[in-house]
N, C-alpha and C positions, 0 to 999 in steps of 0.2 A: 407428521407434517402433511398437509393436503398435497394430492398429486400435482395440482396446478401451481404449487409454491415450493417445488423441490429446490434445494440449494444447488443441486448439481446442474439444474438448467440455467443457472446464472453465471456459470464459469466457463470461460472459452474452451478449456481442455476437454469439457464434456459436451459441448454444443454440436459437435459433429456426429453424435450418436442419435439414433432413433429414439422416439419417446419410450418405446418398450425397453430399449437398452438402458436408457437413463433411469427407468424404474428399477432395473436390475442393479445398476450401480448404486442407487439410493438404499437398496437392501443391505449394502455393506457399511452404510454410514451410520455413525452414532451421533445423535444430536446433543450438543453441549451448549449451555448458557453460561456466560461469564458476566458477573456484575462489574460495575465501574471499579477500577483499581485492582481488580483480581488478577493474579498471575496465571496466565494460561499454560505456559510452561517455562521452565528455568533451564539455564545451561547445565549440560551433563545428564539431563533426564534420560533414564534407561530405555525409553520406548520411543522409536521413530514413528512419527504420525505425520499425516498431511492434513492441515486445517483448511476447510473450504468456508469462506465467509458467506454467511447468508444476510446478515444485517448487523450493524454496529460498526466499531472501529477499534483496531488494535495497534499498539506501538511495539515495533521491533527494535531492540537495543542490544549493544554489546557492552558488557560490564568489564572494565579492566581489573587487574589484580588489586589496584589501590582503591577500588570501589567507584571510580569515575565512570559515569554512564555516557555512552556516545549513541545518539539516536540514529538508526540506520534507515528507517522508513516507517510510514504508517500504511495500514491496509484497511480496506473497507469492502462493501458489498461486491461479491464476485471475484474478489482476490483469493489467492492461496498462499498459505505459509507452511514452510517445512519441507519444500521440495529438495533441498540440498541433503538434509538428513535422510529423507526417504530414498533418494537416488543412490547415496553413498552407503547407507546403512550405519553411518556414524551417529552418535548422540548429538543433539542440537547444542550449539554454542552460543545461542541468542536468548535473550530475555523478552518474552512477549507478555504484554500487559494490556488489559482492556481499558480503553480511554473512555468508553461508555458501555452500557449494557450491550452485550453482543451475542448473537446467535451464530452457530457455525456447526458444520458437519465434520466429524473427525473420521479419518480412515487409518486403521492400523496398517503398518508396512506389509504384513503378510497377506492381508485382505486386498490391498491395492495391487500387490504383485500378481494375484490371480486375475484381476481385471485388466492389467496391462498385457498379460498373456492372451486373454480372449479378445481384447480390443487394443491392438498396437497403435491404433491412431491416437489413442490418449497420450501415449509417451511422446509421440511426435509433437503434439500440441503443447505438451508440457515443456519440451525443449524450446519451442517457439516462444512460449511465455517467458522462459528464463532468458532468452536472447533479447527479447523486447525490453525486459527489465534491466539487463545489462547495458543496453543502449541508453536508457533513461539514466541509469546511475553514471555512465560515462559523461553524459551531457552535463548533469548536475555537478559532477566531480570537477569538470573543467571550469564551471562557473565558481564553484566554492573555493578552488585553489587560486582563482584570480584575485587580484587585489582590489577589483571593482565590486563593491558591495551591491551596487545597483544590478549587476549581472547575477550575482547570487540570488537576490530576491526575485528577480524576474524569472530566472530558471526554475526556482522553487514553485512559484505560482503556476507556471506552465505545466509542471509535472503533477499538480494536484487534480484528483478527479472532479469533474464539473457537471453541472446541469444547465440547461438553456432556460433562462427566464427573461421574458420580454425581449426576445431576440439576442440576448447577450449570454455568453458563457459565464456561469457564476460558480465560483469555488468557495469552499468553507475551510478556514484554517483549522486543522485537526487538533492543534495543541495550543497551550497558552503561549503568548509572545515570547516569554523568557526561554521556553523550550525551543521554539523555532529559532530564536536568535542564537542559542548555543549550538544548534545543529548547523546553522549557516556561518558560524564563527564571528559573530558580531554581538552587539549589545541590544537589549530591548529598545532603548531610546533610538539607536541608529535605525533599527528595523522600522520603528514607527515613522521616523523622518523619511526613510526611503519610500515607504508605502504612501505617505502623504505627497511626496514629490511625484510619484507615478500618477497619483490622482490628479494633481494640478496640471500635469502634462496631458491629461485626457486619455491615458492608457488604460487606467482602471477606475473603478468607482467603489468607494468603501460604504458598506451597509452594516451599520452596527459594529460590533467588536470583531466579528469573525467572517462575515460574508463579503466577498469581493467579486464584483462583475468585471470581466475583462472586456474592455471596449475596443481595443485595437490589438489583435493577436499578432499581427505582422510586426508592428513596432515593438511589442513587448519581446518577441523573439530576437529582434535586432539588438535590444538592450541586453538580452541574456547571452549573446554571443561574445565571449571575451575577445578583445582586440589588442 
C-alpha cells in the first residue's frame, strides 16, 4: 500500500501519531480484501483482531440462537471493528459481512498490544472512539424504542456518514430498505412513506434509491428527538 494511502492515516485512533510512527504502525498491519457478501469474521472465531477500514462497507450483526439476525451497525472508511474483542481478549460474538468489496488493515491482538505499549495515546483515542460510538448508539436507541417512526428514521439518517455535495450533507443508505426497516423495527413500506414525508417537508431530498441530501439538519434533529 503506498505511503500516502495508508489505512492507519484515515483512522482517528492513529491520527495523533507522526508520519514516521504511522509507518511503524502500518508495518504491523496485514491488508485484507473482502468481496461483497463475504464473511469477514464470525461469532466465536478464536483470534481477536482489530479491523481498520480503508474502503468499502461492512455490516455488523448479532445472530440469535434461533438464527434471527439483528443488524447492529454498518462501518465504512476510517472506522474500526473488533475493539471489544481486542480490549477484553474474548472471542468476537458478532457476525461481520462485507456489503461491498472492502479493503481493510488487520491487526492481531499480540501485535497491537506492542503498539499500545509504545504509543499509549492510541489506547486513549480508542476509548474516546468507543465513547463516541456509545453516545451515538444511545441516541439511536432512544429513537428506536420510541413509538414515533419518524424519530427512528430521522435519527438513523443523522448517524450515517456523509459527504458535502452542492452545499448539502449527503448520506447513502448502506443497505437495502428491507434491512434498514428491520433494523428500525418497521416495514419497508412505512420506511419509504416516512422518507417521502420528510422530503415533502423540505428536510431531505431523495436522489435515486439510496442517496439522500439533508437540507435542514436542525429540523431533522428536532424530529429525531423523542417527545
